[in-house]
SEMAR-365766 format. One record per residue (C-alpha): residue number from 1; residue in three letters; x, z, y. Coordinates in steps of 0.02 Angstrom, whole numbers. Layout:
N
SITE    nr   rest        X        Z        Y
SITE   NUM    ALA        X        Z        Y
...
//
This chain:
575
SITE    nr   rest        X        Z        Y
SITE     1    MET     2858     5634     6796
SITE     2    LEU     3001     5765     6885
SITE     3    PRO     2861     5898     6915
SITE     4    LEU     2795     5877     6723
SITE     5    TYR     2980     5893     6695
SITE     6    PHE     3016     6064     6794
SITE     7    LEU     2853     6127     6704
SITE     8    PHE     2923     6101     6544
SITE     9    LEU     3067     6201     6594
SITE    10    PHE     2962     6361     6618
SITE    11    LEU     2868     6352     6460
SITE    12    PRO     2942     6489     6330
SITE    13    THR     3016     6423     6169
SITE    14    ALA     2958     6543     6007
SITE    15    PHE     3066     6655     5914
SITE    16    SER     3178     6538     5811
SITE    17    VAL     3320     6578     5651
SITE    18    TYR     3436     6445     5634
SITE    19    PHE     3608     6429     5522
SITE    20    GLN     3710     6267     5459
SITE    21    LYS     3813     6311     5341
SITE    22    THR     3920     6143     5277
SITE    23    SER     4038     6246     5178
SITE    24    PHE     4041     6425     5143
SITE    25    ASP     4181     6539     5208
SITE    26    PRO     4218     6692     5098
SITE    27    ASN     4254     6802     5266
SITE    28    ALA     4084     6757     5340
SITE    29    THR     3990     6894     5350
SITE    30    ASP     3782     6816     5370
SITE    31    ILE     3778     6757     5193
SITE    32    VAL     3792     6882     5066
SITE    33    CYS     3836     6853     4885
SITE    34    MET     3785     6962     4735
SITE    35    GLY     3820     6985     4542
SITE    36    ASP     3920     6832     4465
SITE    37    ALA     3892     6735     4654
SITE    38    VAL     4064     6695     4739
SITE    39    PRO     4124     6572     4871
SITE    40    SER     4252     6457     4798
SITE    41    TYR     4342     6299     4888
SITE    42    GLY     4187     6267     5009
SITE    43    ALA     4050     6311     4891
SITE    44    ILE     3953     6469     4805
SITE    45    GLU     3974     6479     4619
SITE    46    MET     3838     6561     4570
SITE    47    ASN     3895     6589     4391
SITE    48    MET     4043     6599     4278
SITE    49    PRO     4029     6435     4178
SITE    50    LYS     4061     6527     4009
SITE    51    ASN     3969     6685     4033
SITE    52    ARG     3793     6692     3961
SITE    53    SER     3674     6804     4022
SITE    54    ARG     3727     6818     4191
SITE    55    VAL     3650     6812     4374
SITE    56    GLY     3706     6765     4567
SITE    57    TRP     3604     6767     4720
SITE    58    ALA     3671     6705     4901
SITE    59    ILE     3540     6770     5014
SITE    60    TYR     3548     6762     5222
SITE    61    ALA     3603     6923     5293
SITE    62    GLU     3435     6934     5426
SITE    63    LYS     3275     6940     5373
SITE    64    VAL     3157     6817     5441
SITE    65    PRO     2991     6822     5534
SITE    66    LEU     2853     6736     5437
SITE    67    TRP     2670     6778     5522
SITE    68    GLU     2616     6892     5662
SITE    69    LYS     2478     7007     5619
SITE    70    ASP     2399     7059     5784
SITE    71    ALA     2433     6872     5864
SITE    72    GLY     2380     6781     5696
SITE    73    GLU     2518     6673     5717
SITE    74    PHE     2620     6594     5576
SITE    75    THR     2790     6518     5557
SITE    76    ASP     2842     6343     5516
SITE    77    PHE     3010     6335     5436
SITE    78    SER     3126     6189     5348
SITE    79    THR     3256     6207     5256
SITE    80    TYR     3388     6102     5172
SITE    81    PHE     3534     6132     5039
SITE    82    SER     3636     6040     4914
SITE    83    PHE     3670     6106     4745
SITE    84    SER     3735     6059     4583
SITE    85    ILE     3699     6088     4412
SITE    86    ASP     3833     6050     4271
SITE    87    THR     3785     6034     4078
SITE    88    GLN     3971     6020     4043
SITE    89    GLY     3925     5892     3911
SITE    90    SER     3810     6002     3812
SITE    91    THR     3641     5959     3729
SITE    92    HIS     3595     6147     3758
SITE    93    TYR     3592     6224     3903
SITE    94    GLY     3482     6336     4043
SITE    95    ASP     3416     6433     4129
SITE    96    GLY     3405     6364     4317
SITE    97    LEU     3437     6389     4520
SITE    98    VAL     3291     6450     4643
SITE    99    PHE     3275     6450     4813
SITE   100    PHE     3169     6615     4875
SITE   101    ILE     3064     6683     5002
SITE   102    ALA     3031     6878     4934
SITE   103    PRO     2989     7037     5062
SITE   104    ALA     3132     7099     5180
SITE   105    GLY     3226     7229     5072
SITE   106    PHE     3206     7120     4919
SITE   107    GLU     3415     7148     4931
SITE   108    ASN     3465     7195     4724
SITE   109    ILE     3450     7090     4576
SITE   110    PRO     3322     7157     4444
SITE   111    PRO     3384     7258     4291
SITE   112    ASN     3365     7118     4134
SITE   113    SER     3334     6973     4243
SITE   114    ALA     3431     6850     4166
SITE   115    GLY     3403     6701     4089
SITE   116    GLY     3222     6637     4108
SITE   117    TYR     3183     6767     4228
SITE   118    LEU     3299     6673     4331
SITE   119    GLY     3353     6843     4412
SITE   120    LEU     3220     6881     4504
SITE   121    PHE     3084     6940     4372
SITE   122    LYS     3095     7091     4262
SITE   123    THR     3029     7078     4058
SITE   124    THR     2849     7188     4163
SITE   125    THR     2823     7081     4282
SITE   126    VAL     2823     6916     4243
SITE   127    ASP     2662     6876     4338
SITE   128    SER     2622     7020     4435
SITE   129    HIS     2568     7006     4632
SITE   130    GLY     2655     7152     4672
SITE   131    ASP     2820     7051     4682
SITE   132    GLN     2762     6975     4817
SITE   133    ILE     2869     6808     4800
SITE   134    VAL     2860     6610     4824
SITE   135    ILE     3020     6518     4736
SITE   136    VAL     3042     6321     4699
SITE   137    GLU     3136     6308     4527
SITE   138    PHE     3242     6183     4464
SITE   139    TYR     3224     6253     4285
SITE   140    SER     3337     6170     4136
SITE   141    LEU     3264     6256     4016
SITE   142    GLU     3090     6232     3925
SITE   143    ASN     2998     6363     3903
SITE   144    PRO     2834     6364     3848
SITE   145    GLU     2805     6548     3847
SITE   146    TRP     2756     6555     4021
SITE   147    ASP     2785     6390     4089
SITE   148    PRO     2786     6193     4028
SITE   149    SER     2871     6160     3886
SITE   150    VAL     2996     6023     3988
SITE   151    GLU     3125     6046     4092
SITE   152    HIS     3055     6036     4273
SITE   153    VAL     3055     6061     4462
SITE   154    GLY     2919     6176     4518
SITE   155    ILE     2851     6285     4634
SITE   156    ASN     2783     6462     4605
SITE   157    SER     2699     6606     4681
SITE   158    ASN     2701     6785     4639
SITE   159    SER     2754     6720     4436
SITE   160    LEU     2869     6636     4339
SITE   161    ALA     2730     6527     4288
SITE   162    SER     2736     6353     4399
SITE   163    ALA     2585     6327     4509
SITE   164    THR     2631     6143     4507
SITE   165    PHE     2795     6051     4434
SITE   166    THR     2863     5890     4399
SITE   167    PRO     2972     5843     4239
SITE   168    TRP     3157     5834     4295
SITE   169    ASN     3317     5840     4189
SITE   170    ALA     3469     5936     4217
SITE   171    SER     3572     5823     4095
SITE   172    LEU     3530     5649     4180
SITE   173    HIS     3610     5724     4328
SITE   174    SER     3750     5827     4291
SITE   175    GLY     3884     5884     4398
SITE   176    ASP     3781     5748     4539
SITE   177    ILE     3745     5824     4701
SITE   178    ALA     3583     5850     4752
SITE   179    ASP     3505     5859     4909
SITE   180    VAL     3354     5960     4951
SITE   181    SER     3244     5969     5095
SITE   182    ILE     3100     6121     5094
SITE   183    THR     2975     6128     5230
SITE   184    TYR     2801     6236     5274
SITE   185    ASN     2689     6194     5380
SITE   186    ALA     2585     6331     5443
SITE   187    SER     2449     6253     5515
SITE   188    THR     2391     6148     5346
SITE   189    LYS     2481     6286     5249
SITE   190    ASN     2586     6120     5166
SITE   191    LEU     2745     6184     5062
SITE   192    SER     2849     6003     5047
SITE   193    VAL     2985     5989     4904
SITE   194    SER     3091     5851     4890
SITE   195    TRP     3271     5801     4840
SITE   196    LYS     3387     5653     4800
SITE   197    TYR     3543     5654     4713
SITE   198    GLN     3690     5571     4795
SITE   199    LYS     3754     5455     4649
SITE   200    THR     3608     5466     4511
SITE   201    SER     3450     5462     4592
SITE   202    ASN     3321     5358     4494
SITE   203    THR     3188     5265     4601
SITE   204    ASP     3078     5286     4435
SITE   205    GLU     3089     5484     4445
SITE   206    ASN     2952     5580     4543
SITE   207    THR     3070     5699     4664
SITE   208    SER     2940     5780     4779
SITE   209    LEU     2803     5894     4746
SITE   210    PHE     2697     6006     4876
SITE   211    TYR     2583     6156     4861
SITE   212    GLU     2442     6229     4966
SITE   213    ILE     2492     6406     5010
SITE   214    GLY     2437     6542     5130
SITE   215    LEU     2603     6657     5169
SITE   216    SER     2525     6785     5253
SITE   217    LYS     2422     6808     5086
SITE   218    VAL     2568     6832     4979
SITE   219    LEU     2706     6880     5093
SITE   220    PRO     2712     7022     5206
SITE   221    GLN     2767     6971     5388
SITE   222    TRP     2966     6985     5361
SITE   223    ALA     3050     6900     5218
SITE   224    THR     3214     6876     5141
SITE   225    VAL     3281     6702     5090
SITE   226    GLY     3402     6661     4975
SITE   227    PHE     3457     6571     4809
SITE   228    SER     3462     6649     4629
SITE   229    ALA     3541     6566     4463
SITE   230    ALA     3534     6632     4298
SITE   231    THR     3587     6586     4112
SITE   232    GLY     3548     6679     3945
SITE   233    GLY     3573     6612     3782
SITE   234    ARG     3621     6456     3850
SITE   235    VAL     3759     6416     3998
SITE   236    GLU     3770     6302     4138
SITE   237    ARG     3883     6314     4297
SITE   238    HIS     3755     6326     4445
SITE   239    SER     3865     6264     4630
SITE   240    LEU     3775     6293     4787
SITE   241    ARG     3857     6152     4917
SITE   242    SER     3777     6187     5097
SITE   243    TRP     3648     6260     5162
SITE   244    GLU     3552     6235     5330
SITE   245    PHE     3384     6344     5380
SITE   246    ASN     3273     6325     5535
SITE   247    SER     3113     6431     5586
SITE   248    SER     3023     6434     5761
SITE   249    PHE     2900     6602     5777
SITE   250    GLU     2853     6698     5938
SITE   251    MET     2839     6874     5873
SITE   252    LYS     2862     7039     5919
SITE   253    ASP     2988     7156     5904
SITE   254    PRO     2997     7239     5717
SITE   255    TYR     2974     7412     5781
SITE   256    GLY     2829     7365     5915
SITE   257    LYS     2917     7352     6073
SITE   258    ASN     2870     7198     6166
SITE   259    ALA     2982     7082     6257
SITE   260    GLU     2978     7127     6433
SITE   261    LYS     3061     6923     6498
SITE   262    LYS     3027     6776     6434
SITE   263    VAL     3157     6645     6358
SITE   264    PHE     3180     6492     6392
SITE   265    PRO     3275     6336     6350
SITE   266    VAL     3376     6317     6501
SITE   267    GLY     3408     6506     6461
SITE   268    VAL     3362     6583     6625
SITE   269    THR     3225     6723     6667
SITE   270    VAL     3081     6709     6759
SITE   271    PRO     2927     6802     6812
SITE   272    GLY     2776     6810     6753
SITE   273    GLY     2679     6750     6910
SITE   274    VAL     2798     6574     6904
SITE   275    LEU     2746     6554     6711
SITE   276    ILE     2543     6553     6772
SITE   277    ALA     2572     6438     6908
SITE   278    GLY     2662     6288     6787
SITE   279    ALA     2525     6331     6676
SITE   280    VAL     2396     6305     6800
SITE   281    PHE     2499     6141     6846
SITE   282    PHE     2505     6081     6692
SITE   283    LEU     2324     6111     6647
SITE   284    ILE     2257     6002     6794
SITE   285    ILE     2362     5855     6737
SITE   286    ALA     2304     5883     6578
SITE   287    GLY     2121     5885     6638
SITE   288    VAL     2125     5709     6737
SITE   289    VAL     2218     5633     6567
SITE   290    ILE     2065     5712     6477
SITE   291    THR     1935     5656     6586
SITE   292    PHE     2018     5476     6599
SITE   293    ILE     2017     5461     6412
SITE   294    ILE     1849     5513     6375
SITE   295    SER     1794     5382     6502
SITE   296    TRP     1892     5252     6436
SITE   297    THR     1832     5282     6247
SITE   298    TRP     1648     5292     6310
SITE   299    LYS     1652     5139     6412
SITE   300    ARG     1747     5051     6259
SITE   301    LYS     1622     5106     6117
SITE   302    LYS     1484     5034     6238
SITE   303    THR     1582     4863     6178
SITE   304    ILE     1510     4853     6009
SITE   305    THR     1398     4742     5961
SITE   306    THR     1233     4760     5897
SITE   307    ALA     1254     4664     5716
SITE   308    GLU     1395     4787     5687
SITE   309    THR     1297     4935     5731
SITE   310    VAL     1150     4872     5603
SITE   311    ASN     1285     4835     5484
SITE   312    THR     1364     5015     5485
SITE   313    THR     1194     5092     5485
SITE   314    ALA     1111     4986     5331
SITE   315    THR     1289     5043     5225
SITE   316    ASN     1276     5226     5282
SITE   317    ASP     1067     5234     5249
SITE   318    ASP     1102     5164     5074
SITE   319    LEU     1272     5312     5042
SITE   320    ILE     1176     5448     5123
SITE   321    ARG     1024     5416     4990
SITE   322    GLY     1179     5496     4869
SITE   323    ALA     1190     5701     4865
SITE   324    GLY     1343     5797     4867
SITE   325    PRO     1491     5687     4956
SITE   326    ARG     1522     5718     5140
SITE   327    ARG     1509     5585     5273
SITE   328    PHE     1675     5589     5377
SITE   329    SER     1716     5491     5547
SITE   330    TYR     1853     5373     5558
SITE   331    GLU     1936     5520     5695
SITE   332    ASP     1933     5645     5533
SITE   333    LEU     2018     5542     5438
SITE   334    ALA     2156     5480     5555
SITE   335    THR     2210     5664     5598
SITE   336    ALA     2204     5702     5413
SITE   337    THR     2331     5572     5374
SITE   338    ASN     2419     5584     5543
SITE   339    ASN     2359     5383     5587
SITE   340    PHE     2381     5339     5399
SITE   341    SER     2550     5344     5416
SITE   342    ASN     2680     5280     5301
SITE   343    ASP     2770     5436     5252
SITE   344    ARG     2591     5487     5193
SITE   345    LYS     2546     5337     5079
SITE   346    LEU     2538     5368     4907
SITE   347    GLY     2507     5199     4840
SITE   348    GLN     2459     5014     4863
SITE   349    GLY     2320     4927     4776
SITE   350    GLY     2255     4760     4788
SITE   351    PHE     2111     4804     4888
SITE   352    GLY     2181     4924     4993
SITE   353    ALA     2326     5085     5004
SITE   354    VAL     2295     5255     4972
SITE   355    TYR     2352     5402     5076
SITE   356    ARG     2386     5591     5062
SITE   357    GLY     2302     5688     5189
SITE   358    TYR     2240     5867     5244
SITE   359    LEU     2051     5919     5294
SITE   360    SER     2096     6061     5384
SITE   361    ASP     1899     6124     5401
SITE   362    LEU     1898     6120     5246
SITE   363    ASP     2062     6182     5190
SITE   364    ILE     2103     6042     5058
SITE   365    VAL     2221     5932     5022
SITE   366    VAL     2143     5750     4994
SITE   367    ALA     2194     5570     4952
SITE   368    VAL     2130     5453     5043
SITE   369    LYS     2083     5261     4998
SITE   370    LYS     2085     5160     5137
SITE   371    ILE     2017     4969     5100
SITE   372    ALA     2099     4833     5181
SITE   373    LYS     2008     4762     5313
SITE   374    GLY     1913     4579     5269
SITE   375    SER     1923     4613     5103
SITE   376    ARG     1739     4589     5031
SITE   377    GLN     1795     4618     4850
SITE   378    GLY     1846     4793     4929
SITE   379    ARG     1707     4817     5007
SITE   380    LYS     1580     4802     4881
SITE   381    GLU     1683     4891     4765
SITE   382    TYR     1684     5040     4903
SITE   383    ILE     1494     5060     4912
SITE   384    THR     1461     5036     4721
SITE   385    GLU     1606     5171     4697
SITE   386    VAL     1516     5295     4809
SITE   387    LYS     1351     5270     4762
SITE   388    ILE     1392     5294     4557
SITE   389    PHE     1509     5404     4573
SITE   390    SER     1424     5538     4705
SITE   391    ARG     1306     5581     4538
SITE   392    LEU     1443     5627     4434
SITE   393    ARG     1503     5809     4395
SITE   394    HIS     1632     5828     4252
SITE   395    ARG     1791     5929     4232
SITE   396    ASN     1885     5763     4178
SITE   397    LEU     1818     5645     4328
SITE   398    VAL     1910     5649     4499
SITE   399    LYS     1797     5738     4612
SITE   400    LEU     1727     5628     4760
SITE   401    ILE     1743     5743     4914
SITE   402    GLY     1665     5610     5035
SITE   403    TRP     1671     5426     5128
SITE   404    CYS     1666     5355     5273
SITE   405    HIS     1604     5193     5359
SITE   406    ASP     1660     5189     5549
SITE   407    ARG     1737     5058     5660
SITE   408    SER     1697     4909     5534
SITE   409    GLU     1860     5027     5413
SITE   410    PHE     1784     5073     5221
SITE   411    LEU     1870     5250     5174
SITE   412    ILE     1841     5352     4998
SITE   413    VAL     1901     5548     5011
SITE   414    TYR     1955     5620     4853
SITE   415    GLU     2018     5767     4780
SITE   416    PHE     2214     5757     4788
SITE   417    MET     2298     5761     4608
SITE   418    PRO     2486     5823     4616
SITE   419    ASN     2549     5749     4462
SITE   420    SER     2480     5568     4531
SITE   421    SER     2428     5434     4397
SITE   422    LEU     2465     5422     4188
SITE   423    ASP     2570     5263     4206
SITE   424    PHE     2700     5367     4322
SITE   425    HIS     2723     5471     4180
SITE   426    LEU     2731     5365     4025
SITE   427    PHE     2838     5217     4086
SITE   428    GLY     3009     5185     4135
SITE   429    LYS     3170     5294     4120
SITE   430    ARG     3081     5453     4147
SITE   431    ARG     3092     5611     4028
SITE   432    PRO     2955     5558     3905
SITE   433    LEU     2800     5695     3895
SITE   434    PRO     2788     5813     3765
SITE   435    TRP     2671     5772     3611
SITE   436    ALA     2545     5914     3661
SITE   437    VAL     2542     5839     3844
SITE   438    ARG     2511     5679     3755
SITE   439    TYR     2344     5724     3656
SITE   440    LYS     2310     5841     3793
SITE   441    VAL     2277     5677     3924
SITE   442    ALA     2214     5571     3768
SITE   443    THR     2065     5700     3723
SITE   444    GLY     2029     5730     3900
SITE   445    LEU     1987     5544     3930
SITE   446    ALA     1880     5550     3770
SITE   447    TYR     1782     5695     3847
SITE   448    ALA     1760     5589     4017
SITE   449    LEU     1688     5441     3929
SITE   450    LEU     1587     5533     3797
SITE   451    TYR     1502     5607     3980
SITE   452    LEU     1501     5443     4066
SITE   453    HIS     1418     5356     3898
SITE   454    ASP     1304     5486     3835
SITE   455    GLU     1259     5617     3938
SITE   456    LEU     1196     5568     4079
SITE   457    GLU     1008     5466     4122
SITE   458    GLN     1080     5304     4127
SITE   459    CYS     1236     5264     4028
SITE   460    VAL     1402     5225     4161
SITE   461    VAL     1513     5097     4113
SITE   462    HIS     1670     5112     4191
SITE   463    ARG     1766     4936     4146
SITE   464    ASP     1926     4985     4221
SITE   465    ILE     1991     5110     4094
SITE   466    LYS     2175     5090     4105
SITE   467    ALA     2344     5224     4140
SITE   468    SER     2355     5182     4328
SITE   469    ASN     2162     5257     4344
SITE   470    ILE     2203     5419     4240
SITE   471    MET     2231     5559     4365
SITE   472    LEU     2324     5711     4322
SITE   473    ASP     2299     5865     4391
SITE   474    SER     2446     5994     4409
SITE   475    SER     2428     6072     4237
SITE   476    PHE     2399     5884     4167
SITE   477    ASN     2220     5893     4149
SITE   478    VAL     2142     5737     4145
SITE   479    LYS     2038     5667     4303
SITE   480    LEU     1965     5482     4285
SITE   481    GLY     1957     5385     4430
SITE   482    ASP     1915     5222     4526
SITE   483    PHE     1740     5170     4484
SITE   484    GLY     1742     5013     4589
SITE   485    LEU     1688     4921     4460
SITE   486    ALA     1584     5042     4374
SITE   487    ARG     1392     4974     4332
SITE   488    LEU     1238     5074     4254
SITE   489    VAL     1152     5035     4108
SITE   490    ASN      979     5079     4018
SITE   491    HIS     1026     5167     3869
SITE   492    GLU      898     5079     3760
SITE   493    LEU      937     4887     3813
SITE   494    GLY     1127     4910     3753
SITE   495    PRO     1264     4786     3837
SITE   496    GLN     1226     4705     4010
SITE   497    THR     1300     4539     4078
SITE   498    THR     1396     4596     4207
SITE   499    GLY     1536     4463     4229
SITE   500    VAL     1704     4475     4196
SITE   501    ALA     1817     4598     4298
SITE   502    GLY     1936     4734     4253
SITE   503    THR     2121     4709     4207
SITE   504    PHE     2217     4610     4081
SITE   505    GLY     2271     4676     3914
SITE   506    TYR     2128     4823     3918
SITE   507    MET     1992     4704     3925
SITE   508    ALA     1884     4693     3737
SITE   509    PRO     1905     4517     3680
SITE   510    GLU     1716     4475     3653
SITE   511    TYR     1687     4562     3835
SITE   512    VAL     1790     4416     3905
SITE   513    VAL     1707     4317     3806
SITE   514    THR     1530     4355     3834
SITE   515    GLY     1564     4439     4013
SITE   516    ARG     1436     4579     3934
SITE   517    ALA     1495     4752     3975
SITE   518    SER     1468     4903     3860
SITE   519    LYS     1516     5082     3810
SITE   520    GLU     1604     4984     3654
SITE   521    SER     1705     4891     3765
SITE   522    ASP     1753     5059     3864
SITE   523    VAL     1803     5121     3683
SITE   524    TYR     1905     4950     3660
SITE   525    SER     2009     4999     3832
SITE   526    TYR     2038     5188     3797
SITE   527    GLY     2099     5108     3633
SITE   528    VAL     2223     5009     3735
SITE   529    VAL     2271     5181     3827
SITE   530    ALA     2289     5294     3680
SITE   531    LEU     2425     5166     3627
SITE   532    GLU     2522     5182     3769
SITE   533    ILE     2512     5355     3757
SITE   534    ALA     2578     5373     3586
SITE   535    THR     2731     5196     3585
SITE   536    GLY     2777     5255     3791
SITE   537    ARG     2734     5072     3798
SITE   538    LYS     2645     4971     3926
SITE   539    VAL     2506     4862     3863
SITE   540    THR     2578     4690     3944
SITE   541    ASP     2756     4748     3871
SITE   542    LEU     2826     4594     3745
SITE   543    PRO     2939     4712     3616
SITE   544    ASP     3073     4561     3595
SITE   545    ASN     3096     4391     3618
SITE   546    THR     3051     4328     3486
SITE   547    PHE     2837     4391     3504
SITE   548    GLU     2739     4326     3621
SITE   549    MET     2576     4443     3632
SITE   550    GLY     2557     4609     3700
SITE   551    LEU     2561     4750     3634
SITE   552    VAL     2386     4773     3538
SITE   553    GLU     2449     4623     3435
SITE   554    TRP     2619     4688     3389
SITE   555    ILE     2540     4840     3327
SITE   556    TRP     2418     4735     3221
SITE   557    LYS     2551     4637     3161
SITE   558    LEU     2668     4790     3115
SITE   559    TYR     2526     4893     3024
SITE   560    ASP     2502     4736     2925
SITE   561    SER     2696     4748     2864
SITE   562    GLY     2669     4941     2858
SITE   563    SER     2807     4976     2978
SITE   564    LEU     2731     5072     3116
SITE   565    SER     2871     5195     3103
SITE   566    GLY     2949     5083     3254
SITE   567    VAL     2821     5063     3368
SITE   568    GLY     2881     5209     3484
SITE   569    ARG     3014     5187     3619
SITE   570    VAL     3181     5264     3580
SITE   571    ASP     3203     5403     3703
SITE   572    MET     3040     5445     3591
SITE   573    GLU     3110     5490     3450
SITE   574    THR     3180     5675     3488
SITE   575    LEU     3000     5741     3547
//
């Protein structure tokens, strides 16, 4: 191991930018404050809390390298900061605080950029590719003119309009300190954001976002990084409490002069010949290791039983007859999901888990469902889902990217849905979805069912319409998924006996009794979801201790008594 240790001493490190500010010194020169922003008691007060239509900036004084044109190299970076927004007890507040990456030289607050323009855009450049800017915004004012009609955390590219967002509420965390992490992986083009409040965090809230973006297509090679906070006709207090930034990148001098010496972790310089000798030694060691791994892998594969091989082939042949989705190897999907690591897990179901992954050859982020080993029902649903789903193409259905049956593992690959599933937004203590979004979800689901029931050669009966199977993209468009229980039914034959399967509360009473699935039983399930959308209540919720039936029966009771006005959750009354 000692020779390898010395080898690492001769490997060059990348040019890096790193700083950490646990508090802000008024006399420091590396953080520049502009506009209303001023250091105060270790923090930076970004604006005067009683002043309207104000802007404050805090930026890093040095420019940061993002990519190198000639070598085709791109930087990874991470930044961590803490901030607070104090709504000062008011029900009317705004506008927000953002972290931004802009071209080097973007060092002056644009005129007329207060309020909803967040101190970064002018009224003439709300959506302009000439702006060259990427921002992460904590936006506390509803502004449907260019953004979602909810307070939100968003990621924006060259625009005030969020490319992706999640609802968030400043007043629920007023005055509390949020710890934020933003990371960018250049190889996967993944910009990830997560945050946690120190005192008022709620496990029911979504506190993460990510967005695929190639920074070289948006920003120049050198950038300015910093924060902007703005108020408009309403006010709130924005405070930046700490900031850490770290990027690692090997880059030429910005004026085109290449460094003649290499810099190493031990702080010494060595001639190029020593570096080459070390690299050759490393390649020899790597070659021996790779040869051993290939030999071991080949021998291991020889031990696979004939029965397993035949079983795998039969299953794969059955699925390949469908067209469209692609077959992946297990290695492809293990690599895409970082070997199915827990930090990539999106959810856990009865028959397995779903992971977020990145397919580098397709340059897309995906969701990978991994069926639990030993689950016969899970395997049956896997085959059914892929065979039926591969035939379907509609804007309101989740797109099936591919599948895998390898090493006795069953996996399905879907397009990734940034806003998760409908149940995530309907239930719990989150800010209720606006009525416009609820209507959009209800109509989108209706279009999906119309396609499945009436616009195909054979009717597709889904059999498991429920809120957790209704996915939402970055614009809250419906994408119906999970076709593991679906059945093909001839239009002229009507309901078919399929056996009862589905989720309690969503199944039509006649389907439970007869076991005959039909378009009508799907429509009943749609009606249950519509009630959940309208009321914000789960189908299994008991409205009070005196009523033992579920949501549907309770609403029928209220309908009969003429008192439907009280069916919605209390927190929906202001929508």
